[in-house]
Backbone as JSON Lines, residues from 0, in Angstrom:
{"i":0,"aa":"M","n":[6.26,-3.14,-9.66],"ca":[5.65,-3.54,-8.39],"c":[6.53,-4.61,-7.75]}
{"i":1,"aa":"H","n":[6.69,-4.49,-6.45],"ca":[7.53,-5.44,-5.73],"c":[6.91,-6.84,-5.77]}
{"i":2,"aa":"G","n":[7.75,-7.82,-5.98],"ca":[7.29,-9.19,-6.08],"c":[6.6,-9.7,-4.82]}
{"i":3,"aa":"L","n":[6.94,-9.13,-3.68],"ca":[6.31,-9.55,-2.43],"c":[4.8,-9.3,-2.46]}
{"i":4,"aa":"I","n":[4.4,-8.21,-3.11],"ca":[2.97,-7.9,-3.21],"c":[2.29,-8.91,-4.13]}
{"i":5,"aa":"N","n":[2.86,-9.15,-5.29],"ca":[2.27,-10.12,-6.21],"c":[2.31,-11.54,-5.62]}
{"i":6,"aa":"R","n":[3.36,-11.86,-4.9],"ca":[3.45,-13.17,-4.26],"c":[2.37,-13.33,-3.19]}
{"i":7,"aa":"S","n":[2.04,-12.23,-2.51],"ca":[0.97,-12.28,-1.52],"c":[-0.37,-12.59,-2.18]}
{"i":8,"aa":"V","n":[-0.6,-12.01,-3.35],"ca":[-1.82,-12.32,-4.1],"c":[-1.82,-13.79,-4.49]}
{"i":9,"aa":"Q","n":[-0.69,-14.27,-4.96],"ca":[-0.55,-15.68,-5.34],"c":[-0.86,-16.59,-4.14]}
{"i":10,"aa":"N","n":[-0.28,-16.3,-3.0],"ca":[-0.51,-17.12,-1.8],"c":[-1.97,-17.09,-1.39]}
{"i":11,"aa":"F","n":[-2.57,-15.91,-1.46],"ca":[-3.99,-15.79,-1.11],"c":[-4.85,-16.67,-2.01]}
{"i":12,"aa":"V","n":[-4.64,-16.58,-3.31],"ca":[-5.45,-17.36,-4.24],"c":[-5.22,-18.86,-4.03]}
{"i":13,"aa":"C","n":[-3.96,-19.27,-3.91],"ca":[-3.66,-20.7,-3.72],"c":[-4.25,-21.24,-2.42]}
{"i":14,"aa":"D","n":[-4.12,-20.48,-1.34],"ca":[-4.62,-20.94,-0.04],"c":[-6.15,-20.89,0.05]}
{"i":15,"aa":"T","n":[-6.76,-19.94,-0.65],"ca":[-8.21,-19.75,-0.56],"c":[-8.97,-20.58,-1.6]}
{"i":16,"aa":"F","n":[-8.46,-20.61,-2.82],"ca":[-9.19,-21.24,-3.92],"c":[-8.49,-22.46,-4.51]}
{"i":17,"aa":"G","n":[-7.21,-22.61,-4.24],"ca":[-6.47,-23.76,-4.74],"c":[-5.53,-23.41,-5.88]}
{"i":18,"aa":"K","n":[-4.55,-24.28,-6.07],"ca":[-3.52,-24.08,-7.08],"c":[-4.09,-24.07,-8.5]}
{"i":19,"aa":"D","n":[-5.09,-24.9,-8.77],"ca":[-5.7,-24.93,-10.1],"c":[-6.32,-23.58,-10.47]}
{"i":20,"aa":"V","n":[-6.98,-22.96,-9.5],"ca":[-7.57,-21.65,-9.75],"c":[-6.46,-20.63,-10.01]}
{"i":21,"aa":"W","n":[-5.36,-20.71,-9.24],"ca":[-4.24,-19.8,-9.46],"c":[-3.7,-19.93,-10.89]}
{"i":22,"aa":"L","n":[-3.58,-21.15,-11.37],"ca":[-3.09,-21.35,-12.74],"c":[-4.05,-20.74,-13.76]}
{"i":23,"aa":"Q","n":[-5.35,-20.84,-13.5],"ca":[-6.33,-20.2,-14.39],"c":[-6.18,-18.68,-14.35]}
{"i":24,"aa":"V","n":[-5.93,-18.14,-13.16],"ca":[-5.75,-16.69,-13.01],"c":[-4.55,-16.22,-13.82]}
{"i":25,"aa":"T","n":[-3.42,-16.92,-13.7],"ca":[-2.21,-16.48,-14.42],"c":[-2.37,-16.66,-15.93]}
{"i":26,"aa":"Q","n":[-3.07,-17.71,-16.36],"ca":[-3.3,-17.89,-17.79],"c":[-4.21,-16.8,-18.34]}
{"i":27,"aa":"R","n":[-5.27,-16.48,-17.63],"ca":[-6.19,-15.43,-18.08],"c":[-5.49,-14.07,-18.13]}
{"i":28,"aa":"A","n":[-4.58,-13.82,-17.17],"ca":[-3.84,-12.56,-17.13],"c":[-2.73,-12.51,-18.18]}
{"i":29,"aa":"D","n":[-2.49,-13.65,-18.84],"ca":[-1.48,-13.75,-19.9],"c":[-0.09,-13.3,-19.41]}
{"i":30,"aa":"L","n":[0.3,-13.87,-18.26],"ca":[1.58,-13.5,-17.65],"c":[2.76,-14.19,-18.32]}
{"i":31,"aa":"G","n":[2.54,-15.41,-18.79],"ca":[3.64,-16.19,-19.35],"c":[4.41,-16.97,-18.29]}
{"i":32,"aa":"F","n":[3.98,-16.87,-17.05],"ca":[4.58,-17.62,-15.94],"c":[3.51,-17.76,-14.86]}
{"i":33,"aa":"S","n":[3.76,-18.63,-13.88],"ca":[2.74,-18.84,-12.85],"c":[3.25,-18.65,-11.42]}
{"i":34,"aa":"E","n":[4.52,-18.34,-11.26],"ca":[5.08,-18.17,-9.92],"c":[5.77,-16.81,-9.83]}
{"i":35,"aa":"F","n":[5.46,-16.07,-8.78],"ca":[6.14,-14.8,-8.52],"c":[7.28,-15.02,-7.54]}
{"i":36,"aa":"E","n":[8.39,-14.4,-7.79],"ca":[9.52,-14.4,-6.86],"c":[9.36,-13.2,-5.94]}
{"i":37,"aa":"A","n":[9.34,-13.45,-4.65],"ca":[9.04,-12.39,-3.68],"c":[10.03,-11.24,-3.68]}
{"i":38,"aa":"M","n":[11.27,-11.49,-4.04],"ca":[12.28,-10.43,-3.93],"c":[12.62,-9.78,-5.28]}
{"i":39,"aa":"L","n":[11.85,-10.06,-6.31],"ca":[12.06,-9.4,-7.6],"c":[11.04,-8.28,-7.79]}
{"i":40,"aa":"S","n":[11.29,-7.43,-8.75],"ca":[10.33,-6.39,-9.12],"c":[9.71,-6.76,-10.46]}
{"i":41,"aa":"Y","n":[8.45,-6.37,-10.65],"ca":[7.7,-6.68,-11.87],"c":[7.13,-5.39,-12.44]}
{"i":42,"aa":"K","n":[6.83,-5.41,-13.71],"ca":[6.23,-4.24,-14.36],"c":[4.93,-3.88,-13.65]}
{"i":43,"aa":"D","n":[4.65,-2.58,-13.56],"ca":[3.49,-2.09,-12.82],"c":[2.16,-2.55,-13.41]}
{"i":44,"aa":"D","n":[2.11,-2.84,-14.72],"ca":[0.85,-3.23,-15.33],"c":[0.44,-4.67,-15.0]}
{"i":45,"aa":"I","n":[1.37,-5.45,-14.45],"ca":[1.06,-6.85,-14.15],"c":[0.05,-6.98,-13.01]}
{"i":46,"aa":"T","n":[0.21,-6.19,-11.96],"ca":[-0.66,-6.34,-10.79],"c":[-2.13,-6.06,-11.11]}
{"i":47,"aa":"P","n":[-2.47,-4.97,-11.8],"ca":[-3.89,-4.78,-12.15],"c":[-4.45,-5.9,-13.02]}
{"i":48,"aa":"R","n":[-3.66,-6.38,-13.98],"ca":[-4.12,-7.5,-14.81],"c":[-4.37,-8.73,-13.96]}
{"i":49,"aa":"L","n":[-3.47,-8.98,-13.03],"ca":[-3.58,-10.13,-12.13],"c":[-4.85,-10.03,-11.29]}
{"i":50,"aa":"L","n":[-5.1,-8.84,-10.74],"ca":[-6.28,-8.65,-9.89],"c":[-7.58,-8.79,-10.68]}
{"i":51,"aa":"D","n":[-7.63,-8.21,-11.86],"ca":[-8.82,-8.34,-12.7],"c":[-9.07,-9.79,-13.08]}
{"i":52,"aa":"S","n":[-8.0,-10.5,-13.38],"ca":[-8.12,-11.92,-13.73],"c":[-8.61,-12.73,-12.54]}
{"i":53,"aa":"M","n":[-8.12,-12.41,-11.35],"ca":[-8.54,-13.11,-10.14],"c":[-10.04,-12.94,-9.93]}
{"i":54,"aa":"A","n":[-10.54,-11.74,-10.13],"ca":[-11.98,-11.5,-9.96],"c":[-12.79,-12.27,-11.0]}
{"i":55,"aa":"A","n":[-12.32,-12.27,-12.24],"ca":[-13.05,-12.96,-13.32],"c":[-13.08,-14.47,-13.09]}
{"i":56,"aa":"V","n":[-11.95,-15.04,-12.73],"ca":[-11.86,-16.5,-12.57],"c":[-12.66,-16.97,-11.35]}
{"i":57,"aa":"T","n":[-12.62,-16.21,-10.25],"ca":[-13.31,-16.64,-9.03],"c":[-14.78,-16.22,-9.0]}
{"i":58,"aa":"H","n":[-15.2,-15.38,-9.96],"ca":[-16.58,-14.88,-10.01],"c":[-16.96,-14.13,-8.74]}
{"i":59,"aa":"R","n":[-15.99,-13.38,-8.22],"ca":[-16.23,-12.55,-7.03],"c":[-15.85,-11.13,-7.37]}
{"i":60,"aa":"S","n":[-16.42,-10.19,-6.64],"ca":[-16.1,-8.79,-6.92],"c":[-14.68,-8.49,-6.47]}
{"i":61,"aa":"L","n":[-14.02,-7.63,-7.23],"ca":[-12.66,-7.23,-6.88],"c":[-12.64,-6.53,-5.53]}
{"i":62,"aa":"T","n":[-13.67,-5.78,-5.23],"ca":[-13.78,-5.1,-3.94],"c":[-13.7,-6.1,-2.79]}
{"i":63,"aa":"D","n":[-14.51,-7.15,-2.86],"ca":[-14.5,-8.18,-1.8],"c":[-13.17,-8.9,-1.74]}
{"i":64,"aa":"L","n":[-12.61,-9.22,-2.89],"ca":[-11.34,-9.95,-2.92],"c":[-10.2,-9.13,-2.32]}
{"i":65,"aa":"L","n":[-10.15,-7.84,-2.61],"ca":[-9.08,-7.01,-2.06],"c":[-9.19,-6.91,-0.54]}
{"i":66,"aa":"E","n":[-10.4,-6.75,-0.04],"ca":[-10.57,-6.72,1.42],"c":[-10.19,-8.07,2.02]}
{"i":67,"aa":"D","n":[-10.55,-9.16,1.34],"ca":[-10.17,-10.5,1.81],"c":[-8.65,-10.69,1.82]}
{"i":68,"aa":"I","n":[-7.96,-10.1,0.86],"ca":[-6.49,-10.18,0.86],"c":[-5.95,-9.49,2.1]}
{"i":69,"aa":"G","n":[-6.49,-8.33,2.45],"ca":[-6.05,-7.65,3.67],"c":[-6.28,-8.49,4.91]}
{"i":70,"aa":"T","n":[-7.44,-9.13,4.97],"ca":[-7.74,-10.02,6.09],"c":[-6.76,-11.18,6.14]}
{"i":71,"aa":"Y","n":[-6.5,-11.75,4.98],"ca":[-5.58,-12.88,4.86],"c":[-4.18,-12.52,5.35]}
{"i":72,"aa":"L","n":[-3.72,-11.33,4.99],"ca":[-2.34,-10.93,5.33],"c":[-2.06,-10.89,6.82]}
{"i":73,"aa":"V","n":[-3.1,-10.6,7.61],"ca":[-2.86,-10.48,9.05],"c":[-3.52,-11.57,9.88]}
{"i":74,"aa":"S","n":[-4.21,-12.5,9.24],"ca":[-4.86,-13.56,10.02],"c":[-4.33,-14.96,9.71]}
{"i":75,"aa":"T","n":[-3.53,-15.09,8.67],"ca":[-3.0,-16.4,8.3],"c":[-1.77,-16.71,9.15]}
{"i":76,"aa":"P","n":[-1.76,-17.84,9.85],"ca":[-0.63,-18.15,10.74],"c":[0.74,-18.11,10.05]}
{"i":77,"aa":"K","n":[0.81,-18.5,8.78],"ca":[2.13,-18.51,8.14],"c":[2.64,-17.11,7.83]}
{"i":78,"aa":"L","n":[1.78,-16.09,7.99],"ca":[2.19,-14.71,7.79],"c":[2.19,-13.93,9.11]}
{"i":79,"aa":"E","n":[2.47,-14.61,10.18],"ca":[2.45,-14.02,11.52],"c":[3.36,-12.79,11.61]}
{"i":80,"aa":"G","n":[4.42,-12.75,10.82],"ca":[5.35,-11.61,10.84],"c":[4.67,-10.31,10.44]}
{"i":81,"aa":"V","n":[3.71,-10.35,9.53],"ca":[2.99,-9.14,9.13],"c":[2.18,-8.62,10.3]}
{"i":82,"aa":"R","n":[1.46,-9.5,10.96],"ca":[0.67,-9.11,12.13],"c":[1.57,-8.53,13.21]}
{"i":83,"aa":"R","n":[2.71,-9.16,13.44],"ca":[3.63,-8.68,14.47],"c":[4.18,-7.29,14.12]}
{"i":84,"aa":"L","n":[4.5,-7.08,12.86],"ca":[4.98,-5.77,12.42],"c":[3.93,-4.7,12.7]}
{"i":85,"aa":"L","n":[2.68,-5.01,12.44],"ca":[1.61,-4.05,12.68],"c":[1.38,-3.81,14.16]}
{"i":86,"aa":"R","n":[1.44,-4.85,14.96],"ca":[1.18,-4.71,16.4],"c":[2.25,-3.88,17.12]}
{"i":87,"aa":"F","n":[3.4,-3.7,16.51],"ca":[4.42,-2.83,17.09],"c":[3.96,-1.37,17.06]}
{"i":88,"aa":"G","n":[2.85,-1.09,16.41],"ca":[2.37,0.27,16.25],"c":[1.76,0.89,17.49]}
{"i":89,"aa":"G","n":[1.43,0.11,18.5],"ca":[0.84,0.71,19.69],"c":[0.26,-0.32,20.62]}
{"i":90,"aa":"V","n":[-0.03,0.13,21.85],"ca":[-0.57,-0.79,22.86],"c":[-2.09,-0.91,22.77]}
{"i":91,"aa":"N","n":[-2.74,0.01,22.04],"ca":[-4.18,-0.11,21.81],"c":[-4.49,0.28,20.37]}
{"i":92,"aa":"F","n":[-5.73,0.11,19.96],"ca":[-6.08,0.33,18.56],"c":[-5.9,1.79,18.15]}
{"i":93,"aa":"E","n":[-6.2,2.71,19.03],"ca":[-6.04,4.13,18.68],"c":[-4.57,4.47,18.45]}
{"i":94,"aa":"E","n":[-3.69,3.97,19.3],"ca":[-2.26,4.18,19.07],"c":[-1.8,3.52,17.78]}
{"i":95,"aa":"F","n":[-2.34,2.34,17.5],"ca":[-2.03,1.67,16.25],"c":[-2.41,2.56,15.06]}
{"i":96,"aa":"L","n":[-3.62,3.13,15.09],"ca":[-4.05,4.01,14.01],"c":[-3.08,5.18,13.84]}
{"i":97,"aa":"Q","n":[-2.66,5.76,14.96],"ca":[-1.74,6.9,14.91],"c":[-0.4,6.52,14.27]}
{"i":98,"aa":"S","n":[-0.06,5.25,14.31],"ca":[1.23,4.8,13.78],"c":[1.19,4.47,12.29]}
{"i":99,"aa":"L","n":[0.0,4.5,11.68],"ca":[-0.11,4.07,10.29],"c":[0.67,4.97,9.32]}
{"i":100,"aa":"D","n":[0.83,6.24,9.67],"ca":[1.63,7.14,8.82],"c":[3.05,6.6,8.65]}
{"i":101,"aa":"D","n":[3.53,5.9,9.68],"ca":[4.91,5.39,9.68],"c":[5.02,3.97,9.12]}
{"i":102,"aa":"L","n":[3.91,3.35,8.77],"ca":[3.94,1.96,8.32],"c":[4.86,1.73,7.11]}
{"i":103,"aa":"P","n":[4.83,2.59,6.09],"ca":[5.75,2.35,4.97],"c":[7.22,2.32,5.4]}
{"i":104,"aa":"D","n":[7.59,3.18,6.35],"ca":[8.97,3.17,6.83],"c":[9.28,1.92,7.65]}
{"i":105,"aa":"R","n":[8.31,1.48,8.45],"ca":[8.52,0.24,9.22],"c":[8.64,-0.96,8.3]}
{"i":106,"aa":"A","n":[7.86,-0.97,7.22],"ca":[7.96,-2.07,6.25],"c":[9.34,-2.09,5.6]}
{"i":107,"aa":"K","n":[9.9,-0.91,5.37],"ca":[11.25,-0.83,4.77],"c":[12.31,-1.41,5.71]}
{"i":108,"aa":"L","n":[12.06,-1.38,7.01],"ca":[13.0,-2.02,7.94],"c":[13.04,-3.53,7.71]}
{"i":109,"aa":"A","n":[11.89,-4.09,7.34],"ca":[11.83,-5.52,7.09],"c":[12.29,-5.86,5.67]}
{"i":110,"aa":"V","n":[11.88,-5.07,4.68],"ca":[12.24,-5.3,3.28],"c":[12.61,-3.94,2.69]}
{"i":111,"aa":"S","n":[13.9,-3.7,2.55],"ca":[14.4,-2.36,2.25],"c":[13.89,-1.76,0.94]}
{"i":112,"aa":"D","n":[13.58,-2.57,-0.05],"ca":[13.14,-2.02,-1.34],"c":[11.62,-2.13,-1.55]}
{"i":113,"aa":"L","n":[10.88,-2.37,-0.47],"ca":[9.42,-2.44,-0.56],"c":[8.83,-1.05,-0.36]}
{"i":114,"aa":"D","n":[8.16,-0.54,-1.37],"ca":[7.52,0.77,-1.3],"c":[6.02,0.58,-1.14]}
{"i":115,"aa":"L","n":[5.55,0.71,0.1],"ca":[4.1,0.65,0.34],"c":[3.48,1.97,-0.08]}
{"i":116,"aa":"P","n":[2.23,1.95,-0.46],"ca":[1.54,3.2,-0.8],"c":[1.55,4.18,0.38]}
{"i":117,"aa":"R","n":[1.46,5.44,0.03],"ca":[1.45,6.49,1.04],"c":[0.12,6.46,1.81]}
{"i":118,"aa":"M","n":[0.22,6.62,3.13],"ca":[-0.96,6.64,3.98],"c":[-0.88,7.85,4.91]}
{"i":119,"aa":"E","n":[-2.01,8.45,5.14],"ca":[-2.08,9.58,6.06],"c":[-3.34,9.46,6.89]}
{"i":120,"aa":"L","n":[-3.19,9.57,8.21],"ca":[-4.35,9.47,9.1],"c":[-4.81,10.86,9.47]}
{"i":121,"aa":"D","n":[-6.09,11.1,9.3],"ca":[-6.72,12.37,9.67],"c":[-7.64,12.08,10.84]}
{"i":122,"aa":"E","n":[-7.3,12.63,12.02],"ca":[-8.1,12.4,13.22],"c":[-9.19,13.46,13.32]}
{"i":123,"aa":"K","n":[-10.39,13.01,13.59],"ca":[-11.53,13.9,13.74],"c":[-12.08,13.74,15.15]}
{"i":124,"aa":"P","n":[-13.03,14.55,15.55],"ca":[-13.58,14.43,16.91],"c":[-14.36,13.12,17.11]}
{"i":125,"aa":"D","n":[-14.54,12.78,18.37],"ca":[-15.43,11.68,18.78],"c":[-15.07,10.32,18.19]}
{"i":126,"aa":"G","n":[-13.79,9.97,18.18],"ca":[-13.38,8.64,17.74],"c":[-13.5,8.4,16.25]}
{"i":127,"aa":"Q","n":[-13.48,9.46,15.47],"ca":[-13.57,9.35,14.01],"c":[-12.19,9.58,13.4]}
{"i":128,"aa":"F","n":[-11.86,8.74,12.43],"ca":[-10.58,8.86,11.73],"c":[-10.82,8.61,10.25]}
{"i":129,"aa":"D","n":[-10.01,9.25,9.42],"ca":[-9.97,8.93,7.99],"c":[-8.55,8.51,7.66]}
{"i":130,"aa":"L","n":[-8.42,7.33,7.06],"ca":[-7.13,6.89,6.55],"c":[-7.14,7.13,5.05]}
{"i":131,"aa":"I","n":[-6.27,8.02,4.6],"ca":[-6.18,8.36,3.19],"c":[-5.03,7.57,2.58]}
{"i":132,"aa":"C","n":[-5.33,6.82,1.52],"ca":[-4.33,5.98,0.86],"c":[-4.13,6.47,-0.56]}
{"i":133,"aa":"Q","n":[-2.87,6.56,-0.96],"ca":[-2.53,6.94,-2.33],"c":[-1.63,5.85,-2.89]}
{"i":134,"aa":"S","n":[-2.13,5.15,-3.9],"ca":[-1.41,4.01,-4.46],"c":[-1.45,4.06,-5.97]}
{"i":135,"aa":"P","n":[-0.36,3.6,-6.63],"ca":[-0.4,3.53,-8.09],"c":[-1.38,2.47,-8.6]}
{"i":136,"aa":"V","n":[-1.71,1.51,-7.76],"ca":[-2.69,0.47,-8.12],"c":[-3.92,0.68,-7.24]}
{"i":137,"aa":"P","n":[-5.06,1.0,-7.84],"ca":[-6.28,1.19,-7.05],"c":[-6.61,-0.07,-6.24]}
{"i":138,"aa":"G","n":[-7.13,0.15,-5.04],"ca":[-7.58,-0.96,-4.21],"c":[-6.8,-1.13,-2.92]}
{"i":139,"aa":"F","n":[-5.72,-0.37,-2.74],"ca":[-4.95,-0.53,-1.51],"c":[-5.79,-0.17,-0.28]}
{"i":140,"aa":"G","n":[-6.68,0.81,-0.42],"ca":[-7.56,1.17,0.69],"c":[-8.47,0.01,1.09]}
{"i":141,"aa":"L","n":[-8.88,-0.78,0.11],"ca":[-9.69,-1.97,0.42],"c":[-8.86,-3.02,1.15]}
{"i":142,"aa":"V","n":[-7.63,-3.2,0.73],"ca":[-6.73,-4.12,1.45],"c":[-6.57,-3.65,2.9]}
{"i":143,"aa":"M","n":[-6.37,-2.34,3.07],"ca":[-6.23,-1.81,4.43],"c":[-7.5,-1.96,5.24]}
{"i":144,"aa":"T","n":[-8.66,-1.93,4.6],"ca":[-9.92,-2.15,5.31],"c":[-9.94,-3.56,5.91]}
{"i":145,"aa":"G","n":[-9.51,-4.55,5.13],"ca":[-9.42,-5.91,5.66],"c":[-8.42,-6.02,6.79]}
{"i":146,"aa":"V","n":[-7.28,-5.37,6.63],"ca":[-6.26,-5.36,7.68],"c":[-6.82,-4.74,8.96]}
{"i":147,"aa":"L","n":[-7.48,-3.59,8.82],"ca":[-8.0,-2.88,9.99],"c":[-9.07,-3.68,10.72]}
{"i":148,"aa":"R","n":[-9.9,-4.43,9.99],"ca":[-10.93,-5.25,10.65],"c":[-10.28,-6.29,11.58]}
{"i":149,"aa":"V","n":[-9.26,-6.95,11.07],"ca":[-8.6,-7.98,11.87],"c":[-7.83,-7.37,13.04]}
{"i":150,"aa":"I","n":[-7.1,-6.31,12.78],"ca":[-6.28,-5.7,13.84],"c":[-7.17,-5.1,14.92]}
{"i":151,"aa":"A","n":[-8.3,-4.5,14.56],"ca":[-9.23,-4.0,15.57],"c":[-9.69,-5.13,16.48]}
{"i":152,"aa":"D","n":[-10.03,-6.26,15.88],"ca":[-10.42,-7.43,16.65],"c":[-9.27,-7.92,17.52]}
{"i":153,"aa":"D","n":[-8.07,-7.86,16.96],"ca":[-6.86,-8.26,17.69],"c":[-6.7,-7.45,18.97]}
{"i":154,"aa":"Y","n":[-7.0,-6.16,18.89],"ca":[-6.89,-5.28,20.06],"c":[-8.13,-5.35,20.96]}
{"i":155,"aa":"G","n":[-9.21,-5.97,20.47],"ca":[-10.45,-6.02,21.24],"c":[-11.29,-4.77,21.07]}
{"i":156,"aa":"A","n":[-11.04,-4.01,20.01],"ca":[-11.78,-2.77,19.76],"c":[-12.98,-3.02,18.85]}
{"i":157,"aa":"L","n":[-14.03,-2.24,19.06],"ca":[-15.21,-2.29,18.2],"c":[-15.15,-1.08,17.28]}
{"i":158,"aa":"V","n":[-15.09,-1.34,15.97],"ca":[-14.99,-0.25,14.99],"c":[-15.98,-0.47,13.85]}
{"i":159,"aa":"V","n":[-16.31,0.61,13.18],"ca":[-17.08,0.58,11.96],"c":[-16.19,1.17,10.88]}
{"i":160,"aa":"L","n":[-16.06,0.46,9.75],"ca":[-15.18,0.88,8.66],"c":[-16.0,1.09,7.4]}
{"i":161,"aa":"D","n":[-15.62,2.1,6.64],"ca":[-16.27,2.37,5.36],"c":[-15.22,2.84,4.38]}
{"i":162,"aa":"H","n":[-15.24,2.3,3.17],"ca":[-14.25,2.63,2.14],"c":[-14.9,3.4,1.01]}
{"i":163,"aa":"E","n":[-14.19,4.4,0.5],"ca":[-14.65,5.11,-0.69],"c":[-13.44,5.63,-1.47]}
{"i":164,"aa":"T","n":[-13.64,5.78,-2.77],"ca":[-12.63,6.4,-3.62],"c":[-13.08,7.82,-3.87]}
{"i":165,"aa":"T","n":[-12.18,8.78,-3.61],"ca":[-12.53,10.19,-3.74],"c":[-12.41,10.62,-5.2]}
{"i":166,"aa":"A","n":[-12.92,11.8,-5.5],"ca":[-12.92,12.32,-6.87],"c":[-11.5,12.49,-7.41]}
{"i":167,"aa":"D","n":[-10.53,12.74,-6.52],"ca":[-9.15,12.94,-6.98],"c":[-8.35,11.63,-7.03]}
{"i":168,"aa":"G","n":[-9.03,10.49,-6.86],"ca":[-8.36,9.2,-7.01],"c":[-7.77,8.62,-5.74]}
{"i":169,"aa":"F","n":[-7.85,9.36,-4.65],"ca":[-7.38,8.82,-3.37],"c":[-8.44,7.86,-2.83]}
{"i":170,"aa":"E","n":[-8.01,6.99,-1.94],"ca":[-8.96,6.11,-1.27],"c":[-9.04,6.52,0.2]}
{"i":171,"aa":"R","n":[-10.26,6.57,0.71],"ca":[-10.48,6.96,2.1],"c":[-11.14,5.8,2.83]}
{"i":172,"aa":"V","n":[-10.52,5.39,3.94],"ca":[-11.15,4.43,4.84],"c":[-11.6,5.22,6.06]}
{"i":173,"aa":"S","n":[-12.91,5.37,6.21],"ca":[-13.46,6.07,7.37],"c":[-13.56,5.07,8.52]}
{"i":174,"aa":"I","n":[-13.02,5.47,9.66],"ca":[-12.94,4.59,10.82],"c":[-13.68,5.24,11.97]}
{"i":175,"aa":"T","n":[-14.68,4.56,12.51],"ca":[-15.38,5.03,13.7],"c":[-15.02,4.07,14.83]}
{"i":176,"aa":"L","n":[-14.3,4.59,15.8],"ca":[-13.89,3.8,16.96],"c":[-14.98,3.93,18.01]}
{"i":177,"aa":"I","n":[-15.76,2.86,18.16],"ca":[-16.9,2.88,19.07],"c":[-16.49,2.56,20.49]}
{"i":178,"aa":"D","n":[-15.66,1.53,20.66],"ca":[-15.25,1.1,22.0],"c":[-13.85,0.49,21.9]}
{"i":179,"aa":"T","n":[-12.9,1.06,22.64],"ca":[-11.52,0.55,22.57],"c":[-11.36,-0.75,23.36]}
{"i":180,"aa":"D","n":[-12.24,-0.99,24.33],"ca":[-12.15,-2.2,25.16],"c":[-13.43,-3.03,25.05]}
{"i":181,"aa":"F","n":[-13.88,-3.25,23.84],"ca":[-15.13,-3.97,23.63],"c":[-15.01,-5.44,24.02]}
{"i":182,"aa":"A","n":[-13.87,-6.04,23.74],"ca":[-13.64,-7.45,24.04],"c":[-12.18,-7.64,24.46]}
{"i":183,"aa":"E","n":[-11.89,-8.8,24.97],"ca":[-10.51,-9.09,25.32],"c":[-9.69,-9.25,24.05]}
{"i":184,"aa":"G","n":[-8.6,-8.51,23.97],"ca":[-7.75,-8.56,22.79],"c":[-6.91,-9.83,22.76]}
{"i":185,"aa":"R","n":[-6.34,-10.07,21.61],"ca":[-5.46,-11.21,21.43],"c":[-4.13,-10.94,22.12]}
{"i":186,"aa":"Q","n":[-3.58,-11.95,22.75],"ca":[-2.31,-11.83,23.46],"c":[-1.19,-11.43,22.49]}
{"i":187,"aa":"F","n":[-0.38,-10.47,22.92],"ca":[0.77,-10.05,22.12],"c":[1.94,-9.77,23.03]}
{"i":188,"aa":"E","n":[3.09,-10.37,22.71],"ca":[4.31,-10.12,23.45],"c":[5.35,-9.57,22.49]}
{"i":189,"aa":"L","n":[6.14,-8.63,22.99],"ca":[7.15,-7.97,22.16],"c":[8.12,-8.98,21.57]}
{"i":190,"aa":"G","n":[8.59,-9.91,22.38],"ca":[9.51,-10.94,21.9],"c":[8.73,-12.13,21.38]}
{"i":191,"aa":"A","n":[9.2,-12.7,20.3],"ca":[8.55,-13.89,19.74],"c":[8.72,-15.06,20.7]}
{"i":192,"aa":"P","n":[7.7,-15.91,20.82],"ca":[7.82,-17.06,21.72],"c":[8.9,-18.03,21.26]}
{"i":193,"aa":"I","n":[9.58,-18.61,22.22],"ca":[10.61,-19.62,21.92],"c":[9.95,-20.98,21.92]}
{"i":194,"aa":"I","n":[10.17,-21.7,20.85],"ca":[9.54,-23.03,20.71],"c":[10.52,-24.11,21.12]}
């Protein structure tokens, strides 16, 4: 697993619960270290152990924590680059949804060896969409649910989201787009502001 993913979990725990809780998480997961290097790769079994430990130490459900990580990734000011990468997907929320199939390739433009899980958008009638996620680590669909909640708000869209794991192990995020112009969206400019 790419270190950037594990480092994101580390940042989420430290920013949300504090450094002491993070140290408890790494000790419970029996990692033998407490800091992830963002540009290194780690064994695939580390991430599930880390996530299970995070849920146990914080006494919160893994489902809620994974969705909160998705929210964190696109709403935390110090991770503004993630939000900007996503907003390049379209001028409105529906266009953004249509661009999700290409998100793994866009992420590779930013970090060439980052392999995001496979995503496929299935468009249905009347503003209904299914985002199908296939990941070696269960829970990516929950992370995307958190991401989608924030980005919908960013665009000013009103959506209803529902997550489920299918019998074949895929994760489905059902998206009902109720109103594309429900509220004023957050300002976005193609070029980053000059300070």
